C-alpha positions as a printed NumPy array, in Angstrom:
array([[ 13.681,  -2.697,   6.424],
       [ 12.213,  -0.933,   4.092],
       [ 12.409,   2.947,   4.233],
       [  8.72 ,   4.687,   4.401],
       [  8.996,   6.046,   1.354],
       [  8.982,   2.286,  -0.143],
       [  6.061,  -0.071,   0.055],
       [  4.789,  -3.333,  -0.905],
       [  1.926,  -3.689,  -3.32 ],
       [  0.754,  -6.755,  -3.064],
       [ -1.732,  -8.225,  -6.039],
       [ -4.526, -10.389,  -6.148],
       [ -3.686, -12.575,  -3.78 ],
       [ -7.051, -14.824,  -4.289],
       [ -8.448, -17.969,  -4.529],
       [ -9.815, -18.039,  -8.457],
       [ -6.149, -17.119,  -9.502],
       [ -4.504, -19.939,  -7.146],
       [ -4.819, -24.11 ,  -7.855],
       [ -8.506, -25.009,  -7.815],
       [ -9.775, -21.913,  -8.874],
       [-11.571, -20.856, -11.305],
       [ -8.893, -18.681, -13.306],
       [ -6.187, -19.96 , -11.647],
       [ -2.568, -19.925, -12.011],
       [ -0.343, -22.923, -11.901],
       [  1.741, -22.336,  -8.53 ],
       [ -0.061, -19.212,  -6.847],
       [ -0.698, -20.358,  -3.734],
       [  2.764, -21.305,  -3.813],
       [  3.996, -17.553,  -3.235],
       [  1.722, -17.485,  -0.304],
       [  4.83 , -17.449,   2.106],
       [  7.119, -15.688,   0.506],
       [  4.731, -12.667,   0.549],
       [  4.382, -12.621,   4.139],
       [  7.528, -12.515,   4.85 ],
       [  8.636,  -9.97 ,   3.067],
       [  5.781,  -7.516,   4.398],
       [  8.014,  -8.014,   7.161],
       [  9.789,  -4.99 ,   5.887],
       [  7.815,  -2.527,   4.512],
       [  6.296,  -0.062,   6.808],
       [  3.691,   0.299,   3.8  ],
       [  1.745,  -2.631,   2.556],
       [ -1.269,  -2.74 ,  -0.173],
       [ -3.482,  -5.431,  -1.375],
       [ -5.269,  -5.112,  -4.426],
       [ -8.261,  -7.425,  -5.432],
       [-10.571,  -8.494,  -8.283],
       [-13.818,  -7.685,  -7.31 ],
       [-16.295,  -7.985, -10.531],
       [-19.665,  -8.093, -11.023],
       [-21.317, -10.838, -12.151],
       [-22.013, -10.774, -16.024],
       [-18.764,  -8.831, -15.745],
       [-18.154,  -7.651, -19.661],
       [-13.963,  -9.375, -18.848],
       [-16.459, -13.15 , -18.682],
       [-16.371, -15.331, -21.854],
       [-19.908, -16.287, -20.761],
       [-21.124, -12.877, -21.143],
       [-20.691, -13.166, -24.611],
       [-21.505, -16.624, -25.576],
       [-17.439, -16.834, -25.999],
       [-15.066, -19.357, -25.281],
       [-12.731, -18.41 , -22.958],
       [ -9.805, -17.052, -22.851],
       [-11.109, -15.157, -27.214],
       [-10.233, -12.307, -27.831],
       [-12.421,  -9.575, -28.359],
       [-12.704,  -5.966, -29.635],
       [-13.713,  -3.839, -26.622],
       [-14.572,   0.166, -26.537],
       [-11.208,   0.286, -25.118],
       [ -9.671,  -1.987, -26.985],
       [ -8.586,  -5.943, -27.238],
       [ -9.67 ,  -7.563, -24.393],
       [ -9.255, -11.722, -23.15 ],
       [-12.484, -12.873, -22.142],
       [-11.641, -15.043, -19.203],
       [-13.538, -18.066, -17.545],
       [-15.899, -16.392, -14.647],
       [-13.963, -15.366, -11.801],
       [-13.618, -12.998,  -8.63 ],
       [-17.604, -12.193,  -8.407],
       [-18.201,  -9.919,  -5.798],
       [-18.698, -11.734,  -2.135],
       [-17.637, -15.178,  -3.876],
       [-15.415, -17.682,  -2.006],
       [-13.462, -17.257,  -5.468],
       [-12.385, -13.182,  -4.631],
       [-11.589, -13.877,  -1.031],
       [ -8.348, -13.396,  -0.399],
       [ -6.093, -16.677,   0.431],
       [ -6.742, -17.68 ,   3.531],
       [ -3.068, -17.605,   4.134],
       [ -2.636, -14.796,   3.076],
       [ -1.608, -11.912,   6.209],
       [ -3.98 , -10.119,   5.37 ],
       [ -3.559,  -7.525,   8.918],
       [ -0.824,  -6.371,   7.544],
       [ -2.517,  -4.7  ,   4.959],
       [ -2.926,  -0.19 ,   5.035],
       [ -4.997,  -0.563,   1.85 ],
       [ -6.688,  -2.575,   0.04 ],
       [ -7.348,  -1.679,  -3.376],
       [-10.612,  -3.008,  -5.27 ],
       [-10.564,  -3.296,  -9.494],
       [-12.122,  -4.158, -11.868],
       [-15.997,  -3.377, -10.321],
       [-17.556,  -1.475, -13.239],
       [-19.685,  -4.093, -15.197],
       [-18.633,  -2.352, -18.366],
       [-14.261,  -2.094, -18.085],
       [-11.741,  -4.819, -17.126],
       [ -9.369,  -3.436, -14.526],
       [ -5.857,  -5.214, -14.6  ],
       [ -3.924,  -2.091, -12.932],
       [ -3.882,  -1.766,  -9.329],
       [ -4.002,   2.446, -11.169],
       [ -5.855,   2.371, -14.229],
       [ -8.864,   1.013, -15.721],
       [ -7.916,  -0.838, -18.845],
       [ -9.284,   2.4  , -20.528],
       [ -5.763,   3.815, -19.24 ],
       [ -7.612,   7.096, -18.174],
       [-10.333,   6.278, -15.697],
       [ -7.709,   5.812, -12.437],
       [ -8.542,   3.858,  -9.379],
       [ -6.947,   6.555,  -7.215],
       [ -4.294,   4.487,  -5.972],
       [ -1.756,   6.81 ,  -7.224],
       [ -3.353,  10.047,  -5.131],
       [ -3.337,   7.183,  -2.306],
       [  0.929,   6.831,  -2.434],
       [  1.869,  10.434,  -3.303],
       [ -0.741,  11.936,   0.297],
       [  1.653,   9.308,   1.982],
       [  4.889,  10.252,   0.461],
       [  6.079,   7.196,  -1.214],
       [  8.236,   7.439,  -4.407],
       [  9.206,   3.578,  -5.162],
       [  7.068,   0.234,  -5.032],
       [  7.497,  -3.317,  -4.76 ],
       [  5.363,  -5.635,  -6.943],
       [  4.824,  -9.369,  -6.101],
       [  1.581, -11.834,  -7.184],
       [ -0.765, -12.756, -10.115],
       [ -0.19 , -13.026, -12.346],
       [  3.686, -10.931, -13.688],
       [  2.423, -11.085, -17.296],
       [ -1.413,  -9.891, -16.58 ],
       [ -2.244,  -6.796, -13.199],
       [  1.582,  -7.537, -11.776],
       [  2.375,  -6.139, -15.547],
       [ -0.163,  -4.002, -16.307],
       [  0.389,  -2.683, -11.959],
       [  3.761,  -1.818, -12.737],
       [  3.979,  -0.292, -16.388],
       [  1.998,   2.388, -14.699],
       [  3.075,   2.566, -11.836],
       [  6.411,   3.491, -13.781],
       [  4.538,   5.981, -15.796],
       [  3.727,   7.696, -13.39 ],
       [  7.185,   8.433, -12.166],
       [  7.401,   6.254,  -9.252],
       [ 11.158,   3.619,  -8.977],
       [  9.232,  -0.302,  -9.538],
       [ 10.651,  -3.123,  -8.465],
       [  9.243,  -5.968,  -9.52 ],
       [ 10.126,  -9.333,  -7.736],
       [  9.2  , -11.801,  -9.828],
       [ 10.358, -15.355,  -7.451],
       [  7.261, -13.882,  -5.751],
       [  4.935, -14.05 ,  -9.092],
       [  4.052, -16.184, -11.065],
       [  2.269, -15.937, -14.555],
       [ -0.61 , -17.199, -16.505],
       [  1.776, -17.231, -19.943],
       [ -0.861, -16.807, -22.679],
       [  0.017, -17.115, -25.761],
       [  3.243, -15.433, -25.074],
       [  2.228, -13.393, -22.695],
       [  4.869, -13.576, -20.107],
       [  7.701, -12.891, -22.686],
       [  5.867,  -9.667, -23.711],
       [  5.307,  -8.723, -20.683],
       [  8.56 ,  -8.633, -18.932],
       [ 10.086,  -7.266, -21.793],
       [  7.229,  -4.27 , -21.76 ],
       [  7.948,  -3.614, -18.139],
       [ 12.501,  -3.36 , -19.051],
       [ 11.241,  -0.456, -21.342],
       [  9.227,   0.992, -18.56 ],
       [ 12.192,   1.136, -16.521],
       [ 10.866,  -1.593, -13.797],
       [ 13.478,  -3.639, -12.759],
       [ 12.974,  -7.385, -12.547],
       [ 14.685,  -9.277,  -9.871]])
């Protein structure tokens, strides 16, 4: 059992990121049993949920653009995604086998129509907070283990932000799966390591 100051952060294990979903990550559903088992080792479990309004600015369909193309936004470059994790949709729901009852907190991100949000801590402008940091601080949590989807985007951004905020961060790569788009996984691994994230 992990000490009370060490929490498990489960990133975006949602239907749209699993096989058959709108933005499916290969093997995304295969990590669910392992994540459920790992939850038993932690007193605190937090889930994140991508939660986009229809017509979100990060959707390719909102710009008449090709999915996975790049566009400059006021906050920087943005991958334009297929429509996914739309609020209230089946795709936005957690995978049916995920043990959501273990969660102390579920935090939704990406609900601002004008800005995407990969990280559990900040929107993609890297300044607008989600409130997760304050929650962790008030509970005395200093260490985080991250699992979920996808390694090279939401897990990566969450892990790097957590490390920058001073948390001790471990990413369990065996319980993550990656999109691996145009070298994104190699870049994410390098970025996480440079930020002080432990990849295990």
